[in-house]
C-alpha positions, -999 to 999 in steps of 0.1 A, spaced: 539 91 -466 552 124 -479 533 157 -474 540 192 -487 536 219 -461 532 249 -484 538 282 -467 566 306 -459 578 292 -426 584 317 -398 589 314 -360 566 344 -357 536 324 -370 522 305 -341 506 278 -363 540 271 -378 555 264 -344 526 240 -337 530 219 -368 560 199 -356 542 191 -324 511 180 -342 531 157 -366 547 141 -335 513 137 -319 500 121 -351 528 96 -349 524 88 -312 486 89 -308 473 80 -343 502 58 -355 505 79 -386 540 90 -395 540 118 -421 573 128 -438 567 165 -440 586 189 -464 582 226 -459 578 242 -493 580 281 -496 552 294 -518 576 306 -545 589 270 -548 555 253 -548 558 235 -581 558 199 -591 539 187 -561 522 157 -579 544 131 -562 533 141 -527 506 120 -508 491 151 -493 493 189 -496 487 212 -467 486 250 -473 494 263 -439 485 298 -424 508 328 -427 494 350 -454 502 373 -472 523 346 -488 554 355 -508 537 340 -538 500 340 -544 506 319 -575 524 293 -555 496 289 -529 469 289 -556 489 264 -577 493 240 -547 455 239 -543 450 233 -581 475 204 -581 457 187 -552 422 193 -568 432 181 -603 453 151 -592 431 138 -564 457 145 -537 444 150 -502 444 187 -495 440 208 -463 440 246 -464 439 264 -431 433 302 -427 453 316 -457 452 282 -472 414 282 -471 414 316 -488 437 306 -516 418 273 -521 387 295 -528 407 317 -552 419 286 -571 383 272 -573 368 305 -584 394 310 -611 400 274 -622 365 260 -620 341 290 -621 362 310 -646 360 341 -625 386 369 -626 389 376 -589 414 389 -564 424 387 -528 423 421 -512 453 414 -490 474 405 -520 461 432 -543 450 462 -522 441 483 -553 415 457 -562 395 467 -531 384 498 -550 361 475 -571 344 450 -548 329 431 -577 363 417 -585 374 408 -549 367 373 -538 385 375 -504 376 407 -485 386 422 -452 363 409 -425 339 435 -409 355 426 -376 389 410 -375 390 375 -361 427 377 -351 431 363 -316 394 353 -313 375 321 -309 340 315 -324 312 290 -329 311 273 -363 278 256 -374 284 225 -394 262 213 -422 244 180 -415 260 150 -433 290 170 -444 326 158 -442 334 183 -416 305 173 -394 315 137 -397 351 146 -387 340 167 -357 312 143 -346 290 173 -337 269 199 -353 289 228 -339 325 235 -329 344 263 -312 376 272 -331 404 297 -329 413 323 -356 441 345 -365 428 363 -396 413 394 -410 400 382 -444 372 360 -456 350 351 -485 329 379 -499 293 368 -494 284 378 -530 304 349 -543 293 320 -521 264 311 -543 283 309 -576 310 287 -561 283 265 -546 266 262 -580 299 249 -594 301 221 -568 320 235 -538 301 229 -506 303 255 -478 298 232 -449 306 255 -420 294 290 -412 298 315 -383 275 308 -354 247 332 -344 261 364 -331 297 355 -341 321 382 -352 319 388 -390 289 365 -393 261 390 -401 252 376 -435 220 356 -441 238 323 -431 268 337 -413 301 340 -430 316 309 -446 342 291 -423 346 257 -440 345 245 -476 348 210 -490 347 193 -524 325 162 -526 338 134 -548 374 143 -540 394 119 -517 399 148 -493 396 185 -502 389 206 -472 396 242 -462 389 260 -429 391 297 -421 399 288 -385 432 274 -375 429 238 -361 467 241 -354 458 263 -324 435 239 -307 446 227 -273 483 226 -264 495 207 -295 499 174 -278 468 159 -293 461 161 -331 428 180 -337 401 160 -356 406 180 -389 443 172 -390 438 136 -380 413 132 -408 437 147 -433 465 124 -421 442 94 -425 434 104 -461 471 108 -468 477 73 -454 449 59 -476 464 74 -507 499 62 -498 486 27 -494 467 26 -527 481 6 -557 483 38 -577 506 54 -551 529 23 -553 533 30 -590 545 66 -586 
């Protein structure tokens, strides 16, 4: 079961140092052995043969195109996809451009675009979440609620950017479900529903993004539910007859 870890690997990114521990925990605790390949964002091409694609934290990426393209490949080819932190942000960029037909930017990647907020999908948060934990409210019946087995969760962040509230409705109208929002009184969550923290795509085998970093949960010895669910989806794809023909 091969997965692509798309991101510019660095020992300075805490989530990156956790990934090997989590892969070993998946092997020992869940019995799921994932053969992981780190793919730098400039090299994130021809990913169709992978059983799963995980765009890991660590933005700004060396290649916005590579991170966005990884999400597009997963969406169009039905490959299980997980996007965490920067991966969540670039998953939204891909959906806005590829499905909604919007010409939008990420303020971190294109600072000049911040002069015209109408064109910026991913904006600086009112209050940075870097180094903070916060409550996330999960939509009833959503994939993320089923994964967590609860209506709320407390998660760790290391980011300063999130979805501009003006675009949540149009992405939702085109089929993306925002299934997690900031809890009451949480940092950056002063919109009508709280800022979006989780997005998922119904009808896809597994297409999930979280602004929080599940990689930072616990001490790395136990796979967090989000990562276990992604691994299970990868295993299901690998075991399918179609996968055997690849």
